[in-house]
Gaussian input, Z-matrix of N, CA and C with variables (Angstrom, degrees):
# hf/3-21g

backbone

0 1
 N
 C     1     B1
 C     2     B2     1     A1
 N     3     B3     2     A2     1     D1
 C     4     B4     3     A3     2     D2
 C     5     B5     4     A4     3     D3
 N     6     B6     5     A5     4     D4
 C     7     B7     6     A6     5     D5
 C     8     B8     7     A7     6     D6
 N     9     B9     8     A8     7     D7
 C    10    B10     9     A9     8     D8
 C    11    B11    10    A10     9     D9
 N    12    B12    11    A11    10    D10
 C    13    B13    12    A12    11    D11
 C    14    B14    13    A13    12    D12
 N    15    B15    14    A14    13    D13
 C    16    B16    15    A15    14    D14
 C    17    B17    16    A16    15    D15
 N    18    B18    17    A17    16    D16
 C    19    B19    18    A18    17    D17
 C    20    B20    19    A19    18    D18
 N    21    B21    20    A20    19    D19
 C    22    B22    21    A21    20    D20
 C    23    B23    22    A22    21    D21
 N    24    B24    23    A23    22    D22
 C    25    B25    24    A24    23    D23
 C    26    B26    25    A25    24    D24
 N    27    B27    26    A26    25    D25
 C    28    B28    27    A27    26    D26
 C    29    B29    28    A28    27    D27
 N    30    B30    29    A29    28    D28
 C    31    B31    30    A30    29    D29
 C    32    B32    31    A31    30    D30
 N    33    B33    32    A32    31    D31
 C    34    B34    33    A33    32    D32
 C    35    B35    34    A34    33    D33
 N    36    B36    35    A35    34    D34
 C    37    B37    36    A36    35    D35
 C    38    B38    37    A37    36    D36
 N    39    B39    38    A38    37    D37
 C    40    B40    39    A39    38    D38
 C    41    B41    40    A40    39    D39
 N    42    B42    41    A41    40    D40
 C    43    B43    42    A42    41    D41
 C    44    B44    43    A43    42    D42
 N    45    B45    44    A44    43    D43
 C    46    B46    45    A45    44    D44
 C    47    B47    46    A46    45    D45
 N    48    B48    47    A47    46    D46
 C    49    B49    48    A48    47    D47
 C    50    B50    49    A49    48    D48
 N    51    B51    50    A50    49    D49
 C    52    B52    51    A51    50    D50
 C    53    B53    52    A52    51    D51
 N    54    B54    53    A53    52    D52
 C    55    B55    54    A54    53    D53
 C    56    B56    55    A55    54    D54
 N    57    B57    56    A56    55    D55
 C    58    B58    57    A57    56    D56
 C    59    B59    58    A58    57    D57
 N    60    B60    59    A59    58    D58
 C    61    B61    60    A60    59    D59
 C    62    B62    61    A61    60    D60
 N    63    B63    62    A62    61    D61
 C    64    B64    63    A63    62    D62
 C    65    B65    64    A64    63    D63
 N    66    B66    65    A65    64    D64
 C    67    B67    66    A66    65    D65
 C    68    B68    67    A67    66    D66
 N    69    B69    68    A68    67    D67
 C    70    B70    69    A69    68    D68
 C    71    B71    70    A70    69    D69
 N    72    B72    71    A71    70    D70
 C    73    B73    72    A72    71    D71
 C    74    B74    73    A73    72    D72
 N    75    B75    74    A74    73    D73
 C    76    B76    75    A75    74    D74
 C    77    B77    76    A76    75    D75
 N    78    B78    77    A77    76    D76
 C    79    B79    78    A78    77    D77
 C    80    B80    79    A79    78    D78
 N    81    B81    80    A80    79    D79
 C    82    B82    81    A81    80    D80
 C    83    B83    82    A82    81    D81
 N    84    B84    83    A83    82    D82
 C    85    B85    84    A84    83    D83
 C    86    B86    85    A85    84    D84
 N    87    B87    86    A86    85    D85
 C    88    B88    87    A87    86    D86
 C    89    B89    88    A88    87    D87
 N    90    B90    89    A89    88    D88
 C    91    B91    90    A90    89    D89
 C    92    B92    91    A91    90    D90
 N    93    B93    92    A92    91    D91
 C    94    B94    93    A93    92    D92
 C    95    B95    94    A94    93    D93
 N    96    B96    95    A95    94    D94
 C    97    B97    96    A96    95    D95
 C    98    B98    97    A97    96    D96
 N    99    B99    98    A98    97    D97
 C   100   B100    99    A99    98    D98
 C   101   B101   100   A100    99    D99
 N   102   B102   101   A101   100   D100
 C   103   B103   102   A102   101   D101
 C   104   B104   103   A103   102   D102
 N   105   B105   104   A104   103   D103
 C   106   B106   105   A105   104   D104
 C   107   B107   106   A106   105   D105
 N   108   B108   107   A107   106   D106
 C   109   B109   108   A108   107   D107
 C   110   B110   109   A109   108   D108
 N   111   B111   110   A110   109   D109
 C   112   B112   111   A111   110   D110
 C   113   B113   112   A112   111   D111
 N   114   B114   113   A113   112   D112
 C   115   B115   114   A114   113   D113
 C   116   B116   115   A115   114   D114
 N   117   B117   116   A116   115   D115
 C   118   B118   117   A117   116   D116
 C   119   B119   118   A118   117   D117
 N   120   B120   119   A119   118   D118
 C   121   B121   120   A120   119   D119
 C   122   B122   121   A121   120   D120
 N   123   B123   122   A122   121   D121
 C   124   B124   123   A123   122   D122
 C   125   B125   124   A124   123   D123
 N   126   B126   125   A125   124   D124
 C   127   B127   126   A126   125   D125
 C   128   B128   127   A127   126   D126
 N   129   B129   128   A128   127   D127
 C   130   B130   129   A129   128   D128
 C   131   B131   130   A130   129   D129
 N   132   B132   131   A131   130   D130
 C   133   B133   132   A132   131   D131
 C   134   B134   133   A133   132   D132
 N   135   B135   134   A134   133   D133
 C   136   B136   135   A135   134   D134
 C   137   B137   136   A136   135   D135
 N   138   B138   137   A137   136   D136
 C   139   B139   138   A138   137   D137
 C   140   B140   139   A139   138   D138
 N   141   B141   140   A140   139   D139
 C   142   B142   141   A141   140   D140
 C   143   B143   142   A142   141   D141
 N   144   B144   143   A143   142   D142
 C   145   B145   144   A144   143   D143
 C   146   B146   145   A145   144   D144
 N   147   B147   146   A146   145   D145
 C   148   B148   147   A147   146   D146
 C   149   B149   148   A148   147   D147
 N   150   B150   149   A149   148   D148
 C   151   B151   150   A150   149   D149
 C   152   B152   151   A151   150   D150
 N   153   B153   152   A152   151   D151
 C   154   B154   153   A153   152   D152
 C   155   B155   154   A154   153   D153
 N   156   B156   155   A155   154   D154
 C   157   B157   156   A156   155   D155
 C   158   B158   157   A157   156   D156
 N   159   B159   158   A158   157   D157
 C   160   B160   159   A159   158   D158
 C   161   B161   160   A160   159   D159
 N   162   B162   161   A161   160   D160
 C   163   B163   162   A162   161   D161
 C   164   B164   163   A163   162   D162
 N   165   B165   164   A164   163   D163
 C   166   B166   165   A165   164   D164
 C   167   B167   166   A166   165   D165
 N   168   B168   167   A167   166   D166
 C   169   B169   168   A168   167   D167
 C   170   B170   169   A169   168   D168
 N   171   B171   170   A170   169   D169
 C   172   B172   171   A171   170   D170
 C   173   B173   172   A172   171   D171
 N   174   B174   173   A173   172   D172
 C   175   B175   174   A174   173   D173
 C   176   B176   175   A175   174   D174
 N   177   B177   176   A176   175   D175
 C   178   B178   177   A177   176   D176
 C   179   B179   178   A178   177   D177
 N   180   B180   179   A179   178   D178
 C   181   B181   180   A180   179   D179
 C   182   B182   181   A181   180   D180
 N   183   B183   182   A182   181   D181
 C   184   B184   183   A183   182   D182
 C   185   B185   184   A184   183   D183
 N   186   B186   185   A185   184   D184
 C   187   B187   186   A186   185   D185
 C   188   B188   187   A187   186   D186
 N   189   B189   188   A188   187   D187
 C   190   B190   189   A189   188   D188
 C   191   B191   190   A190   189   D189
 N   192   B192   191   A191   190   D190
 C   193   B193   192   A192   191   D191
 C   194   B194   193   A193   192   D192
 N   195   B195   194   A194   193   D193
 C   196   B196   195   A195   194   D194
 C   197   B197   196   A196   195   D195
 N   198   B198   197   A197   196   D196
 C   199   B199   198   A198   197   D197
 C   200   B200   199   A199   198   D198
 N   201   B201   200   A200   199   D199
 C   202   B202   201   A201   200   D200
 C   203   B203   202   A202   201   D201
 N   204   B204   203   A203   202   D202
 C   205   B205   204   A204   203   D203
 C   206   B206   205   A205   204   D204
 N   207   B207   206   A206   205   D205
 C   208   B208   207   A207   206   D206
 C   209   B209   208   A208   207   D207
 N   210   B210   209   A209   208   D208
 C   211   B211   210   A210   209   D209
 C   212   B212   211   A211   210   D210
 N   213   B213   212   A212   211   D211
 C   214   B214   213   A213   212   D212
 C   215   B215   214   A214   213   D213
 N   216   B216   215   A215   214   D214
 C   217   B217   216   A216   215   D215
 C   218   B218   217   A217   216   D216
 N   219   B219   218   A218   217   D217
 C   220   B220   219   A219   218   D218
 C   221   B221   220   A220   219   D219
 N   222   B222   221   A221   220   D220
 C   223   B223   222   A222   221   D221
 C   224   B224   223   A223   222   D222
 N   225   B225   224   A224   223   D223
 C   226   B226   225   A225   224   D224
 C   227   B227   226   A226   225   D225
 N   228   B228   227   A227   226   D226
 C   229   B229   228   A228   227   D227
 C   230   B230   229   A229   228   D228
 N   231   B231   230   A230   229   D229
 C   232   B232   231   A231   230   D230
 C   233   B233   232   A232   231   D231

   B1=1.4746
   B2=1.5229
   B3=1.3040
   B4=1.4767
   B5=1.5581
   B6=1.3026
   B7=1.4365
   B8=1.5127
   B9=1.3582
   B10=1.4473
   B11=1.5808
   B12=1.2580
   B13=1.5046
   B14=1.5268
   B15=1.3189
   B16=1.4366
   B17=1.5504
   B18=1.3014
   B19=1.4748
   B20=1.5157
   B21=1.3495
   B22=1.4430
   B23=1.5074
   B24=1.3458
   B25=1.4368
   B26=1.5416
   B27=1.3203
   B28=1.4574
   B29=1.5293
   B30=1.3093
   B31=1.4546
   B32=1.5409
   B33=1.2925
   B34=1.4739
   B35=1.5583
   B36=1.3224
   B37=1.4725
   B38=1.5066
   B39=1.3497
   B40=1.4623
   B41=1.4797
   B42=1.3403
   B43=1.4520
   B44=1.5054
   B45=1.3399
   B46=1.4518
   B47=1.5381
   B48=1.3087
   B49=1.4601
   B50=1.5108
   B51=1.3526
   B52=1.4748
   B53=1.5274
   B54=1.2703
   B55=1.4619
   B56=1.5292
   B57=1.3479
   B58=1.4372
   B59=1.5800
   B60=1.2916
   B61=1.4872
   B62=1.5585
   B63=1.2833
   B64=1.4777
   B65=1.5087
   B66=1.3512
   B67=1.4421
   B68=1.5315
   B69=1.3692
   B70=1.4187
   B71=1.5635
   B72=1.3077
   B73=1.4648
   B74=1.5412
   B75=1.3148
   B76=1.4683
   B77=1.5030
   B78=1.3125
   B79=1.4295
   B80=1.5304
   B81=1.3189
   B82=1.5073
   B83=1.4885
   B84=1.3467
   B85=1.4456
   B86=1.5462
   B87=1.3118
   B88=1.5072
   B89=1.5279
   B90=1.3062
   B91=1.4870
   B92=1.5534
   B93=1.3448
   B94=1.4441
   B95=1.5124
   B96=1.3195
   B97=1.4466
   B98=1.5095
   B99=1.3184
   B100=1.4842
   B101=1.5272
   B102=1.3039
   B103=1.4923
   B104=1.5072
   B105=1.3190
   B106=1.4756
   B107=1.5090
   B108=1.3486
   B109=1.4254
   B110=1.5661
   B111=1.3011
   B112=1.4377
   B113=1.5717
   B114=1.2898
   B115=1.4561
   B116=1.5462
   B117=1.3083
   B118=1.4676
   B119=1.5378
   B120=1.2929
   B121=1.4697
   B122=1.5007
   B123=1.3439
   B124=1.4622
   B125=1.5007
   B126=1.3195
   B127=1.4364
   B128=1.5443
   B129=1.3262
   B130=1.4397
   B131=1.5117
   B132=1.3523
   B133=1.4537
   B134=1.5199
   B135=1.3372
   B136=1.4712
   B137=1.5183
   B138=1.3386
   B139=1.4562
   B140=1.5372
   B141=1.2973
   B142=1.4704
   B143=1.5292
   B144=1.3256
   B145=1.4570
   B146=1.5308
   B147=1.3264
   B148=1.4470
   B149=1.5514
   B150=1.3278
   B151=1.4758
   B152=1.5126
   B153=1.3286
   B154=1.4556
   B155=1.5014
   B156=1.3682
   B157=1.4838
   B158=1.5137
   B159=1.3327
   B160=1.4593
   B161=1.5413
   B162=1.3415
   B163=1.4372
   B164=1.5082
   B165=1.3365
   B166=1.4531
   B167=1.5214
   B168=1.3191
   B169=1.5004
   B170=1.5253
   B171=1.3422
   B172=1.4617
   B173=1.5315
   B174=1.3339
   B175=1.4506
   B176=1.5493
   B177=1.3192
   B178=1.4971
   B179=1.5021
   B180=1.3292
   B181=1.4888
   B182=1.5183
   B183=1.3494
   B184=1.4677
   B185=1.5223
   B186=1.3296
   B187=1.4277
   B188=1.5348
   B189=1.3155
   B190=1.4705
   B191=1.4980
   B192=1.3350
   B193=1.4977
   B194=1.5136
   B195=1.2946
   B196=1.4606
   B197=1.5510
   B198=1.3297
   B199=1.4950
   B200=1.5348
   B201=1.3082
   B202=1.4445
   B203=1.5555
   B204=1.3202
   B205=1.4854
   B206=1.5051
   B207=1.3093
   B208=1.4317
   B209=1.5350
   B210=1.3109
   B211=1.4763
   B212=1.5207
   B213=1.2984
   B214=1.4653
   B215=1.5374
   B216=1.3338
   B217=1.4337
   B218=1.5085
   B219=1.3253
   B220=1.4706
   B221=1.5593
   B222=1.2990
   B223=1.4743
   B224=1.5297
   B225=1.3162
   B226=1.4758
   B227=1.5057
   B228=1.3356
   B229=1.4703
   B230=1.5551
   B231=1.3071
   B232=1.4758
   B233=1.4941
   A1=108.51
   A2=116.70
   A3=120.00
   A4=109.07
   A5=112.27
   A6=118.34
   A7=108.88
   A8=115.64
   A9=121.42
   A10=109.35
   A11=116.48
   A12=116.99
   A13=109.22
   A14=117.89
   A15=121.90
   A16=114.09
   A17=117.63
   A18=120.56
   A19=111.40
   A20=115.88
   A21=119.78
   A22=112.75
   A23=115.96
   A24=121.23
   A25=110.59
   A26=119.18
   A27=122.78
   A28=111.44
   A29=116.38
   A30=120.83
   A31=109.60
   A32=116.13
   A33=120.61
   A34=111.17
   A35=116.47
   A36=120.09
   A37=111.58
   A38=117.99
   A39=122.55
   A40=111.40
   A41=118.41
   A42=120.53
   A43=113.71
   A44=117.97
   A45=120.81
   A46=113.66
   A47=116.69
   A48=121.01
   A49=109.89
   A50=116.74
   A51=117.79
   A52=112.63
   A53=118.60
   A54=123.36
   A55=106.13
   A56=113.49
   A57=116.76
   A58=108.62
   A59=116.95
   A60=118.31
   A61=114.29
   A62=118.34
   A63=118.97
   A64=112.42
   A65=115.74
   A66=121.60
   A67=109.96
   A68=118.89
   A69=124.06
   A70=110.23
   A71=116.61
   A72=117.35
   A73=111.30
   A74=117.25
   A75=117.78
   A76=112.19
   A77=119.52
   A78=122.18
   A79=110.08
   A80=115.94
   A81=118.97
   A82=112.35
   A83=117.16
   A84=121.26
   A85=112.32
   A86=113.83
   A87=119.16
   A88=107.42
   A89=117.22
   A90=118.76
   A91=112.21
   A92=115.83
   A93=118.89
   A94=109.24
   A95=120.07
   A96=122.53
   A97=112.05
   A98=117.39
   A99=121.11
   A100=109.27
   A101=116.23
   A102=120.78
   A103=110.10
   A104=118.63
   A105=121.93
   A106=109.58
   A107=117.47
   A108=119.61
   A109=110.15
   A110=117.59
   A111=121.89
   A112=109.82
   A113=116.52
   A114=121.32
   A115=110.04
   A116=116.56
   A117=122.28
   A118=110.92
   A119=116.26
   A120=120.24
   A121=111.93
   A122=119.37
   A123=121.27
   A124=112.20
   A125=118.91
   A126=122.67
   A127=111.54
   A128=115.58
   A129=123.36
   A130=113.54
   A131=116.96
   A132=121.45
   A133=110.33
   A134=113.57
   A135=119.26
   A136=107.31
   A137=115.64
   A138=121.66
   A139=108.35
   A140=115.11
   A141=120.61
   A142=107.81
   A143=116.56
   A144=120.69
   A145=108.27
   A146=116.46
   A147=119.91
   A148=112.10
   A149=116.58
   A150=117.65
   A151=110.97
   A152=117.38
   A153=120.61
   A154=111.82
   A155=114.30
   A156=116.58
   A157=110.82
   A158=117.89
   A159=122.86
   A160=110.25
   A161=116.90
   A162=121.00
   A163=113.10
   A164=117.53
   A165=121.15
   A166=111.74
   A167=114.59
   A168=119.05
   A169=111.82
   A170=115.61
   A171=119.77
   A172=112.37
   A173=115.36
   A174=119.70
   A175=112.33
   A176=114.12
   A177=117.96
   A178=111.69
   A179=115.43
   A180=120.16
   A181=110.48
   A182=117.55
   A183=119.82
   A184=110.89
   A185=118.22
   A186=122.13
   A187=111.24
   A188=115.25
   A189=120.07
   A190=112.23
   A191=114.73
   A192=119.91
   A193=109.04
   A194=117.74
   A195=122.14
   A196=112.07
   A197=113.24
   A198=118.18
   A199=110.45
   A200=115.88
   A201=121.39
   A202=110.01
   A203=115.44
   A204=119.87
   A205=112.61
   A206=119.29
   A207=123.70
   A208=109.86
   A209=117.38
   A210=120.40
   A211=110.97
   A212=116.11
   A213=122.38
   A214=109.67
   A215=114.63
   A216=118.48
   A217=113.66
   A218=115.95
   A219=118.73
   A220=107.89
   A221=115.79
   A222=119.47
   A223=108.15
   A224=117.56
   A225=120.73
   A226=111.76
   A227=119.01
   A228=120.48
   A229=111.95
   A230=119.26
   A231=119.10
   A232=111.65
   D1=117.88
   D2=179.59
   D3=-90.58
   D4=144.22
   D5=179.46
   D6=-101.69
   D7=142.67
   D8=-179.37
   D9=-87.16
   D10=149.79
   D11=172.81
   D12=-63.43
   D13=150.24
   D14=-176.90
   D15=-56.42
   D16=-39.40
   D17=179.73
   D18=-64.61
   D19=-39.90
   D20=178.53
   D21=-67.10
   D22=-39.68
   D23=178.90
   D24=-67.28
   D25=-41.86
   D26=176.79
   D27=-61.72
   D28=-40.90
   D29=179.98
   D30=-65.60
   D31=-39.84
   D32=178.39
   D33=-63.04
   D34=-43.07
   D35=178.23
   D36=-63.73
   D37=-43.82
   D38=178.55
   D39=-63.59
   D40=-38.80
   D41=179.41
   D42=-68.35
   D43=-21.06
   D44=178.11
   D45=-80.84
   D46=-15.17
   D47=-177.28
   D48=-67.30
   D49=138.32
   D50=178.05
   D51=-78.11
   D52=126.77
   D53=177.48
   D54=166.78
   D55=-176.09
   D56=178.26
   D57=-71.71
   D58=167.94
   D59=-170.68
   D60=-67.46
   D61=-9.99
   D62=-177.31
   D63=-72.21
   D64=136.43
   D65=-178.91
   D66=-62.44
   D67=-36.48
   D68=-177.43
   D69=-64.20
   D70=-42.48
   D71=-178.63
   D72=-74.52
   D73=-32.30
   D74=177.82
   D75=-68.24
   D76=-47.06
   D77=-179.15
   D78=-73.88
   D79=-33.05
   D80=177.43
   D81=-62.89
   D82=-36.86
   D83=177.26
   D84=-62.63
   D85=-43.37
   D86=-179.46
   D87=-66.20
   D88=-49.10
   D89=-176.23
   D90=-62.70
   D91=-39.88
   D92=-179.56
   D93=-66.73
   D94=-44.52
   D95=177.53
   D96=-60.33
   D97=-43.19
   D98=-179.88
   D99=-65.09
   D100=-41.62
   D101=-179.16
   D102=-64.69
   D103=-43.18
   D104=-179.26
   D105=-63.17
   D106=-43.58
   D107=-177.69
   D108=-67.94
   D109=-41.30
   D110=179.99
   D111=-64.49
   D112=-39.61
   D113=179.69
   D114=-66.31
   D115=-46.55
   D116=179.11
   D117=-57.10
   D118=-45.77
   D119=-179.63
   D120=-69.84
   D121=-42.67
   D122=-176.86
   D123=-71.36
   D124=-30.19
   D125=179.07
   D126=-91.17
   D127=10.58
   D128=179.42
   D129=55.26
   D130=28.94
   D131=171.47
   D132=-73.14
   D133=-29.83
   D134=174.99
   D135=-133.74
   D136=127.33
   D137=177.74
   D138=-106.89
   D139=122.33
   D140=178.89
   D141=-74.76
   D142=130.51
   D143=176.15
   D144=-133.15
   D145=-169.37
   D146=-175.64
   D147=-64.84
   D148=-30.80
   D149=179.59
   D150=-66.45
   D151=-34.43
   D152=177.35
   D153=-63.50
   D154=-43.57
   D155=-179.04
   D156=-65.80
   D157=-39.09
   D158=178.29
   D159=-63.30
   D160=-46.84
   D161=178.87
   D162=-60.11
   D163=-44.15
   D164=178.40
   D165=-61.95
   D166=-43.62
   D167=177.71
   D168=-63.65
   D169=-39.96
   D170=179.39
   D171=-63.16
   D172=-44.31
   D173=-178.68
   D174=-70.45
   D175=-34.02
   D176=172.83
   D177=-63.61
   D178=-42.02
   D179=178.93
   D180=-64.90
   D181=-43.63
   D182=177.67
   D183=-61.85
   D184=-40.90
   D185=179.26
   D186=-62.88
   D187=-41.78
   D188=178.00
   D189=-63.51
   D190=-46.28
   D191=179.32
   D192=-60.16
   D193=-46.73
   D194=179.84
   D195=-58.75
   D196=-41.44
   D197=-178.74
   D198=-66.65
   D199=-40.14
   D200=-177.38
   D201=-71.35
   D202=-46.61
   D203=-176.34
   D204=-75.29
   D205=-36.28
   D206=-175.90
   D207=-128.22
   D208=81.08
   D209=179.67
   D210=-60.01
   D211=157.96
   D212=-179.82
   D213=-55.10
   D214=131.72
   D215=178.51
   D216=100.21
   D217=-8.33
   D218=177.07
   D219=-115.22
   D220=157.61
   D221=178.25
   D222=-115.28
   D223=157.65
   D224=-177.56
   D225=-65.01
   D226=-22.30
   D227=-177.12
   D228=-83.52
   D229=-10.32
   D230=-176.81
   D231=-90.19

């Protein structure tokens, strides 16, 4: 298993983000989303409870199953 240099790995992660091709808009989207979530939690606009943890785990499991069963470039009908 070969390891990628950190700069190459970071570039790969940023390129996978959904947005226009500009680096500023891609990273801006992530920073804005993180800031909104942090603010909502710190101002007690959203209180994390056990249902949140279960929902996050469920969606992570669904994403993993989808990734394993339908790799990028294939469709469910093929």
